[in-house]
Structures are given as structure tokens and as C-alpha cells.
N, C-alpha and C positions, 0 to 999 in steps of 0.2 A: 504493500500499499504506499509506504514512504517513498518507494522508488518512483511511483507515478506522480507523487505530490511534490517531489523534489524540484523538478523544472518550473512549474507555476509558482512555487513558493520563493525560489531563487530569484525568478523574473520580477515578481511583486517586491521582494525585499531591495533588489538592486535599483529597480527603476521607479518604485513608489516610497518605500520607507526610507531609504538612504537619501534621496533628494529632499524629502521633507525634514530629515534631521540635519542636513546640511543648511537648508533654508532657516530653521531655528537656530543653528550654531552661528551664522552669519548675522542674524537679526538682533543676537545679543552682544555684537561687538561694536566696533567704531572704526573710523577712519581718521588717519593722521598724516597729512601731506601725501594723499593717495596711497596710503599703506594701511592695509587691513590689520587691526589689533583685536585679538580675542578678547572676549569679556563675558560677564554674567549680568548684563545691565538691561533694564527695561526702558532705558532713555529713548530709544527709537520709538517704542509704542506710545510713550507719553507725548513724544514730539509729534507723532501723527495725529493725535487727537486734540492737541492744544495749539499747533502752529499751522498757519496758513502758508501755502494753499493746500496743503495735504487734507485737512478735514473738510474744507469746503469742496474739493474736487471729488473727495470720497463720497460725500453726500449727494453731489451732482451726478455722479456715476450711479449711485443707487437709485436716484429719481429717473434717470434716462432708462435704467434697467427695468424699473417698475412700469414705466410707460410702454416700453417695448414689450413687455409681458402681457399687459393689460391689452394693448392694441393687437397683438398676436392672437390672444384668445378670443377677442371679439371677431376678428376675420376667419379665424380657424373653426370655430364652433359651428356656424351655418354650413360650411363645406364639409366638415366631418359628419354632421347630422344628415345631409343630403346623401353623402356617400354611404353611410351606414343604414339608412332606413328607405331612402326614395330612389336607390338606383338598383333595380331589380335584375338587370342584365349583367352577368358577369364581365362581359366584353366591355361594357360601358364603365363599370366600376373599375376595371383594370386601366382603362384609358385615363379616367380622372386621377386615379392613384399614380399613374405614371406622370401626369402633368404636375403632381405635387412634387415628385423627386427630381424630375428633369433639372430644375434649377440648380440642383447639388452637382450636376455634371460639369457646371460652369465654374471657373475660378471665382472665390470670393472677391478677389481685387477686381476682375472684371466686371462683377455685378455692382460693387460699391462705385466703381469709376463711372459706370452707365449712368448713375443718378447724378454724378457732376455734369454730365453733357445734357441731362434733362433740366435740372435746376439752376445751371449756370446763367449768367448774364447773356451769353451767347447760346444757350441751351433751346431745346425744343419748345418748352412752355413760353418762353419770352419771344422767341421768333414766331410762334403762332399768334401770340396776342398782339404783336407789332404788324403782322401781316393782316390780321382782322381789324387793325386800327382801334383797338381797344385801349392801348396804351401808346404813349408817344415815345417814352424811354424805357429800357429794359429794368426790370424789378430785381433789385439787389438783395432783397429781403428773402428771397427764396432759398438761399444757400448760405453756408458759412454761419450756422447758428444751431442752437439745441434742437429746433423743430426738425431741421433737415437731417441731423444725425439720428433723431428718434424715428423719422420716416424710413431711413435707410435700414435701421436695425429691424424694424417690424417687417419690411419687405424681406429681408435675408433669412430671419429666424422664424417667420410663420410657418413654413413647412414642418418644423419640429413640433410646433403646437398642433398642427392638423394631424399628425401621425399619432401623437400621444392621445389626443381626444378620441379619435377614430378607433383606436384600440380599445378605449374604455367602452365606448358606445357599442362596439362590435361584440362584447362579452355580455351584454344584456340579454337575458333569455327572451326569445319571442313570445314564449307562453305568458310571461308577465303582462305584456302589453295586449295580447289577445284576451287575457283574463279581465283587464281593466275595461277594454272595448265591450265585452260581453256583459260587463256589469253596469254599463251605461255611462262610463267616463268619457268626457268629450276629449277631443285631441289636445286642447290646453291642459286639462286636468291630468291626462296620461303624461304628458311631458313634466308637468310641475311637480307631481307626486311619486313618479317612478323613474323617467329618463334623466331628469336633471339631477336628483340625488346620487344616482347611480353613476353618473359620469363626471361627477365633481373630482374623484381622484385622478382622472386623466387630465382635467383642466389645471388641477394643481401641480401635477407632474410637468405638464407642458409649460406652465408659468415659470416653475423652477428652472427648467432647462433654458428657456428663452431668457429669462432674468440674468442667469449664471453667465450664458454666453454674451449677452449685451453688456453686463456690467464690466466684464474683463476685455471688451473689444477696444482695438486701438487703430484699426484701419478706416472705419467710418468717420471717426472724429478727425483723423489726419487728412481725409480727402474731401470731406463736405462740412466739417466742422470749422469753426474759427477760435479765436481766443476765448470766447465765452463757452465753447463746447469741448474743452479738454478734458479727458477722462483719466481715470486713475492708471490705466495702463500706459498712456502716454507720459504721464509722470515717472512711472517705473523705467521706461525706455531712456528717458533723459538722465535718470539717476545712474543706471548702469552705464550708459555710453558717453555721456558728457560729464556729469558731476562726479562719476566714479565712487557714488556713495552706495556700495553694495550693502551694507547693514540696514540702511533705510529701506532699500528697495526689497530686501528680504522681509523686513518687518510688514511692509504693505502686503506682500504675497501671504505671509501667514494670516493676516487679517481677512483677506480675500478667501482663502481656504476655509477659514473659521466660520465666515458668513455663509459659504455654500454648504458646510456640514450642518450648520444650524437650521438652515432651511430644509434640508433633507430630514433632519431629525423632527422638526416641527410637522412636516407632512406626515412622517410615519406616526407621530403622537396622536395627531387628529384622526388619522384613520383607525387607529387602535381604540381610541376612545368612542368611536362611532359617531364622529362629528360629520363625516362625508359618507355615512351610510343610511340605509332607510331605517 
């Protein structure tokens, strides 16, 4: 038994546990004249929550992640619902499913950059509005702000929410819906009392995935964000490549990982307590 478990345990230890330990090791140290000095201090974590721009950018990243999670859930739920309950043909269901995952075949960078050509001052929207004589000058507020970053994040990560919600809806027994119909429940009552409560775990899982990916994203802010849309990952990149402040970057990484684990634990706790069950 241990023979078969040794390879995955070794992989997990080398590529998961060891990097986390190194991250914690660096986060407790300091830098003096671009030289790392080991230590056992929480100064970097204190600095993170008491010093700007770290705290402000951290909260801004959380806000944009929450907006992306909410927007993705709103867009994903109707599509997942239609795919699970209103698409009878397996061929049609496969076609819609394929359309959801096809965007993953394209590079993330290409998809994000495409929005720059859409929202830019020389982009499609401005050119169309100018051609229709609706505006006289290009609208500069479409890009390089938090709204454009949130829009790109929602566009890119919505497929994750669709698949998560669809998997939850697909597991709902058809007999429950048939029983509700036979007992005289309307379509709205069936949705509100049966489908929605049973689909909440999928909604929460999709929200956690999209929030985590959006919270740690750095491409969208770099391409369509501006000075007001810098996110925590952009700060980490600057700390590693410009300031050479590895301990502070490691401390931010620890906080981001802890936040992700907290969200997963909260989701499991709610499910175990029956908050997301009938």
C-alpha cells in the first residue's frame, strides 16, 4: 500500500508542502540592502494590515473578486439552468456545453487583450458610437478603471461558475421535480423550494472559484486597469521584481492562501450545518 502512496505523497510534499513552508519562512524574515535575513518576526504581516498601499489594495482586490464572483453567478445560473432542465437533446446540450468550454482553448492573455481593443479609445465601441454620430469624441472612461477590470474578470471566469452550477443542478433527482408538479406546485414554487436550495452548493463553489481566481489575477489589471485598478498580485510582482522585498511578498502570499482556505472551510461548514440543504 505504501508503495503506491509514495509517489503522490512525495509529489504533494515537494510541490505543495515544501513551497508553503518556504513561503512562511521568507514571510518571517526581512531584507537589508537587498539581502534576505532570516527571522521569526510578524512585522511583515503587521505592515500589511497597517501600511498603505498594501491594505487598500488588498481590500480593493477582495472587492473586485466579490464583484466578479457575483457577476459570474448571475450570468452563469440561467445558462446552467437552461442546460440542465430545458435542453432535452443530448446533441444540443453537448453543443452548448462545448460553447462554454471553448473559450478555455484560447490564451488568457489573448482574451484579456481583446477587451482592450473593445473598450479602448480606438476600440470597437468608440468607433461604432462615432460612426453613428452618438458621440463627438472617444469615451475615455470605458477603460483603465475598476469597472473595466471587473468586466474582464467576469468574462474570463464565468465558465467556471457555469460548470460548477450545472454540476449541482444535474444532480437534482428528476423525481423531486415530478413529485412537486404532481402535488400542484407552480414552476416558481418548484424552483424556490426545491431547485434553488439544492443548487446553492454549486453556486457557492462557483463563487469561491471565481473569487479566488479574480482576487489573485494580475493580467486584467495590467492590461485594462489603471492606477486606480492595481490589485494585490501586481503589488507582489513589483515586490519580487523591483523592490526585491521577498519577505513582504511572501507575507501577502500567506494571507491570500489563508483567505482561500477560510472560504473553503466556510463553505464546508455551511453545507454540514444544513444551511445550503433542504
